[in-house]
C-alpha positions as CSV (number, residue, x, y, z in Angstrom):
1,M,47.0,59.7,-20.9
2,S,47.0,63.5,-21.1
3,P,50.2,65.3,-22.0
4,G,50.3,67.1,-18.4
5,T,50.3,63.6,-17.2
6,C,52.7,62.1,-19.2
7,C,55.1,65.3,-19.1
8,L,55.0,66.1,-15.4
9,G,54.3,62.9,-13.5
10,G,57.6,62.2,-11.7
11,H,59.7,63.9,-14.4
12,L,60.1,67.6,-12.9
13,N,64.0,66.9,-11.9
14,C,65.0,65.4,-15.6
15,G,67.3,66.9,-17.6
16,R,66.5,69.5,-20.3
17,A,67.1,67.2,-23.1
18,A,65.0,64.6,-21.4
19,R,62.5,67.2,-20.5
20,R,62.3,67.6,-24.7
21,V,62.2,64.5,-25.5
22,L,59.1,63.8,-23.1
23,L,57.6,66.7,-24.1
24,L,57.8,65.5,-28.0
25,A,56.4,62.1,-27.1
26,C,53.5,63.4,-25.0
27,L,52.4,65.9,-27.8
28,L,53.0,63.0,-30.4
29,S,50.7,60.6,-28.1
30,G,48.5,63.4,-27.7
31,L,48.1,63.7,-31.3
32,A,47.6,60.0,-31.9
33,V,44.5,59.9,-29.3
34,Q,42.9,62.8,-31.0
35,A,43.4,61.2,-34.6
36,Q,41.7,58.4,-33.5
37,P,38.0,58.3,-35.5
38,P,35.1,58.1,-33.5
39,P,33.2,54.7,-33.3
40,E,31.1,53.9,-36.0
41,A,27.3,54.6,-35.5
42,P,25.6,51.1,-35.6
43,P,23.7,50.8,-39.3
44,P,20.0,51.8,-39.5
45,S,17.8,49.0,-38.7
46,R,15.1,48.2,-41.2
47,Y,12.5,50.0,-39.7
48,Q,14.6,53.2,-39.7
49,R,15.6,52.4,-43.2
50,T,11.7,51.9,-44.1
51,L,11.4,55.5,-42.6
52,Q,13.9,56.8,-44.8
53,Y,12.5,55.6,-47.8
54,L,9.1,56.9,-46.8
55,Q,10.3,60.6,-46.3
56,H,10.4,60.5,-50.2
57,A,7.4,58.3,-51.0
58,P,4.3,59.2,-52.5
59,E,1.8,60.7,-50.2
60,A,-0.3,57.7,-50.6
61,E,2.2,55.4,-49.1
62,Q,3.0,57.7,-46.3
63,A,-0.3,57.9,-45.2
64,E,-0.6,54.2,-45.3
65,F,2.3,53.9,-43.4
66,A,1.2,56.4,-40.9
67,G,-2.5,54.7,-40.6
68,T,-1.1,51.5,-39.6
69,A,1.3,52.9,-37.0
70,L,-1.4,55.0,-35.6
71,G,-3.9,52.1,-35.4
72,R,-1.2,49.8,-33.8
73,L,-0.1,52.6,-31.4
74,V,-4.1,53.1,-30.5
75,E,-4.2,49.2,-29.8
76,V,-1.0,49.4,-27.4
77,Y,-2.6,52.4,-25.1
78,M,-5.9,50.5,-24.9
79,A,-4.0,47.2,-23.8
80,E,-2.0,49.4,-21.7
81,A,-4.9,51.2,-20.0
82,D,-6.6,47.6,-19.6
83,L,-3.7,46.5,-17.8
84,A,-3.5,49.3,-15.5
85,R,-7.1,48.7,-14.3
86,S,-6.5,45.1,-13.8
87,E,-3.6,45.8,-11.8
88,A,-5.5,48.1,-9.6
89,R,-8.5,45.7,-8.6
90,A,-5.6,43.5,-7.3
91,K,-4.0,46.6,-5.0
92,A,-5.6,49.0,-2.5
93,G,-5.3,52.5,-1.4
94,V,-2.5,55.0,-3.1
95,A,-1.2,52.2,-5.3
96,A,-4.7,51.4,-6.5
97,A,-5.5,55.4,-7.2
98,R,-2.5,56.0,-9.0
99,L,-2.9,52.9,-11.2
100,R,-6.7,53.6,-12.1
101,G,-5.6,57.4,-12.8
102,W,-2.8,56.4,-15.2
103,A,-5.5,53.8,-17.0
104,V,-7.8,56.9,-17.2
105,A,-5.2,59.0,-18.7
106,V,-3.8,56.2,-21.1
107,D,-7.3,56.1,-22.2
108,Q,-7.6,59.7,-23.0
109,Y,-4.4,59.5,-24.9
110,A,-5.7,56.7,-27.0
111,S,-9.3,58.5,-27.8
112,Q,-6.7,61.4,-29.0
113,L,-5.1,59.2,-31.2
114,L,-8.3,58.0,-32.6
115,L,-9.1,61.7,-33.5
116,V,-5.8,62.0,-35.3
117,L,-6.3,58.6,-37.2
118,D,-9.6,59.9,-38.2
119,D,-8.2,63.2,-39.5
120,L,-5.5,61.1,-41.6
121,E,-8.2,59.1,-43.0
122,Q,-10.1,62.1,-44.3
123,G,-6.9,63.3,-46.0
124,F,-5.7,66.0,-43.9
125,P,-2.3,66.8,-44.4
126,L,0.4,64.5,-43.3
127,E,4.0,65.3,-42.4
128,L,6.5,62.0,-41.4
129,S,9.7,62.9,-39.8
130,V,12.3,61.1,-38.1
131,S,14.6,62.3,-35.5
132,P,18.5,62.1,-35.5
133,Q,18.4,59.1,-33.2
134,G,16.0,57.6,-35.6
135,Q,12.5,58.1,-33.3
136,A,9.8,58.5,-36.1
137,S,6.7,61.0,-35.2
138,L,4.0,62.4,-37.7
139,A,1.9,65.4,-37.7
140,V,-1.6,65.3,-39.3
141,A,-3.4,68.6,-39.6
142,G,-1.0,70.3,-37.0
143,R,-1.5,67.4,-34.5
144,A,2.1,65.8,-33.7
145,V,2.4,62.1,-32.2
146,M,5.3,60.3,-31.4
147,L,5.4,56.7,-32.9
148,L,6.6,55.3,-29.1
149,H,5.2,52.5,-27.1
150,P,5.1,53.4,-23.5
151,R,7.2,50.7,-22.6
152,P,10.3,51.5,-23.9
153,S,11.6,47.7,-23.7
154,Q,8.4,47.0,-25.9
155,Q,9.7,49.4,-28.7
156,G,11.4,47.1,-31.0
157,A,8.2,44.6,-30.7
158,Y,5.9,47.7,-31.6
159,E,8.0,48.6,-34.6
160,Q,8.1,45.1,-36.3
161,E,4.2,44.7,-35.9
162,V,4.1,47.7,-37.8
163,L,6.5,46.7,-40.4
164,A,4.9,43.2,-40.8
165,D,1.5,44.8,-41.3
166,Y,2.7,47.5,-43.9
167,C,5.2,44.9,-45.6
168,A,2.1,42.8,-46.1
169,R,1.1,45.0,-48.5
170,H,4.1,46.5,-50.0
171,D,7.6,45.3,-51.6
172,C,9.6,46.0,-48.7
173,L,12.5,44.2,-50.3
174,A,12.5,46.7,-52.7
175,I,12.5,49.6,-49.9
176,T,15.1,48.3,-47.9
177,A,17.5,46.5,-50.2
178,T,21.0,47.6,-49.7
179,A,22.8,46.0,-52.4
180,A,22.2,46.9,-56.0
181,G,21.3,44.4,-58.7
182,E,20.1,42.1,-55.9
183,S,17.7,39.6,-57.4
184,P,15.0,38.8,-54.9
185,Q,14.5,35.2,-53.9
186,A,11.1,33.9,-52.4
187,I,11.2,32.9,-48.5
188,P,8.4,31.8,-46.8
189,M,6.9,33.8,-44.0
190,S,6.4,31.2,-41.9
191,A,7.9,27.5,-41.4
192,A,6.1,24.8,-42.7
193,R,5.0,22.1,-40.0
194,V,7.9,19.9,-39.1
195,S,8.2,16.0,-39.2
196,P,11.2,14.9,-37.2
197,R,12.9,11.7,-38.0
198,W,13.1,9.3,-35.0
199,T,16.2,6.5,-34.8
200,F,16.9,4.3,-31.7
201,T,20.4,3.7,-30.6
202,N,21.8,1.9,-27.3
203,A,22.1,5.2,-25.8
204,G,18.4,6.4,-26.4
205,P,16.3,7.6,-29.0
206,V,17.5,10.4,-31.3
207,C,15.4,13.1,-33.0
208,S,16.7,14.6,-36.3
209,Y,15.5,17.2,-38.7
210,Q,17.2,19.4,-41.4
211,G,20.8,19.1,-39.7
212,L,20.0,18.8,-36.1
213,D,20.4,15.8,-34.0
214,V,18.8,15.4,-30.6
215,Q,20.2,12.7,-28.5
216,F,17.7,11.6,-25.6
217,G,18.8,9.0,-23.0
218,A,16.9,5.8,-22.4
219,T,13.0,6.3,-21.5
220,R,10.0,4.7,-22.0
221,Q,8.2,8.4,-22.1
222,L,8.5,8.3,-25.9
223,A,5.4,10.4,-26.4
224,A,6.3,13.2,-24.4
225,L,9.5,13.2,-26.3
226,R,7.9,13.3,-29.4
227,D,5.9,16.3,-28.5
228,L,9.1,18.1,-27.2
229,C,11.4,17.6,-30.2
230,A,8.3,18.6,-32.8
231,Q,8.1,21.8,-30.7
232,L,11.6,22.3,-30.5
233,M,12.4,21.8,-34.2
234,Q,9.4,24.1,-35.1
235,E,10.4,26.9,-33.0
236,L,14.2,26.9,-34.3
237,V,13.2,26.2,-37.9
238,G,10.6,29.1,-37.8
239,L,13.1,31.4,-36.3
240,A,15.6,30.4,-39.1
241,V,13.2,31.1,-41.7
242,E,12.5,34.6,-40.1
243,L,16.0,35.4,-39.8
244,A,16.4,34.4,-43.5
245,W,13.6,36.9,-44.4
246,Q,15.4,39.9,-42.3
247,R,18.7,39.1,-44.0
248,R,17.2,39.3,-47.4
249,H,16.0,42.6,-46.5
250,G,19.6,44.0,-45.8
251,V,19.4,43.2,-41.9
252,A,22.6,42.7,-40.3
253,V,22.6,40.0,-37.6
254,N,24.9,40.1,-35.1
255,W,25.1,36.8,-33.9
256,A,27.3,37.5,-30.8
257,A,24.5,39.7,-29.4
258,L,21.5,37.6,-30.3
259,D,19.4,37.4,-27.5
260,I,15.6,36.7,-26.5
261,V,13.1,38.5,-24.2
262,A,9.9,37.6,-23.4
263,T,7.0,40.1,-24.2
264,P,5.0,41.0,-20.5
265,G,1.6,39.7,-20.9
266,R,1.7,37.8,-24.3
267,P,2.8,34.5,-25.3
268,G,5.6,35.7,-27.7
269,H,9.4,36.7,-27.6
270,V,11.2,39.7,-28.8
271,V,14.5,38.3,-30.5
272,H,17.0,41.2,-30.7
273,L,19.2,40.9,-33.7
274,N,21.7,43.7,-33.7
275,L,22.6,47.2,-31.7
276,A,20.6,49.2,-34.3
277,G,17.5,47.9,-32.9
278,D,16.4,45.3,-35.4
279,S,14.3,42.4,-33.9
280,V,11.6,40.0,-35.0
281,L,8.8,38.4,-33.1
282,A,8.7,35.0,-32.5
283,N,6.9,32.5,-30.1
284,V,9.8,30.3,-28.9
285,P,9.2,29.4,-25.1
286,L,11.1,26.1,-25.6
287,L,14.2,28.2,-26.9
288,A,13.9,30.8,-24.6
289,G,13.7,28.6,-21.6
290,S,16.7,26.2,-22.1
291,E,19.8,27.9,-20.6
292,G,22.8,28.0,-23.2
293,L,20.6,26.4,-26.1
294,L,20.5,29.8,-28.0
295,A,24.5,30.1,-27.9
296,D,24.7,26.5,-29.0
297,I,22.4,26.9,-31.7
298,V,23.6,30.2,-33.1
299,P,26.1,28.1,-36.0
300,W,23.2,26.3,-37.5
301,L,20.7,29.3,-37.6
302,R,23.7,31.5,-39.1
303,A,24.0,28.7,-41.9
304,R,20.2,28.0,-42.4
305,S,19.3,31.5,-42.6
306,A,22.1,32.1,-45.4
307,G,21.0,28.7,-47.0
308,E,24.3,27.2,-46.5
309,E,24.6,23.6,-45.7
310,T,26.6,22.8,-42.5
311,A,27.6,19.7,-40.6
312,T,24.8,18.1,-38.2
313,L,24.5,20.0,-35.0
314,Q,24.4,17.4,-32.2
315,L,22.4,18.3,-29.0
316,D,22.2,16.3,-25.8
317,A,18.7,16.6,-24.2
318,A,20.3,16.0,-20.6
319,D,22.4,19.8,-21.2
320,Y,19.0,21.5,-21.2
321,G,16.8,19.6,-18.9
322,W,14.5,18.1,-21.3
323,M,14.4,14.5,-20.2
324,P,11.3,13.4,-18.3
325,P,11.5,13.3,-14.5
326,G,12.8,10.1,-13.3
327,Q,15.1,9.2,-16.5
């Protein structure tokens, strides 16, 4: 509420003393509003922290990262052109012409990126920069390129693919660690194949693995349930492993904001971890397609990714539509 609203709204006929009290109260309230600190910006993502490190890294490391990012960007734009041509064949008239024109433009841009990549590989001067908004760009021999996916919704997936490629050859834990004195711990990059344990109760079979129990109703289609449970446990354990790796690299997971988005034209999914833009690539069709499951599984994911023991989480297959038809 502004001082004008407070002091003039309905108080024009009050006495002089009262007006002074109101004026003082309004001024103090205005100062209190002004004194409130601005909302804190989200911490930089792991991708952004990697870019910050690279600003002062040896030229060879900068060039390697730039080559990885450019190479992936070329693939992205070529795939975008192929998609536009495919969509054009299914349309006619103006819509088809626009799609074909877009495909030509994207192909041309991909060709230009290949020339920039060639200059980089030949050792031309490289400048890697980051905007205040965290967007990365590079210039090779004076040619500037923004490291941006043509589809904004897929920017996170692009960044994670670049990181995965680059960090496969570099100790990114040392690059992005946020706490001094951390002792790196080995964390597998992928989950081993799971082997759930089955027990049989009066209510039906129960599938169990690493603190997860899934209760199925009475059914004779056990083979289908075995496949479903194995897939579910594989997805959840794999995601927990990936989250553990991210947390070891200083990524703060906002568990309340965790969500999953399908990647158009691709089998995988993007799991958004926080408002800073950190995300992971995962193939979790069962988790993504089961309404309410992600929210239910968060306590287990949180504990598992932190290496903590937790009480067994019990899930009812009927809550997620997992029972075979007719059961």
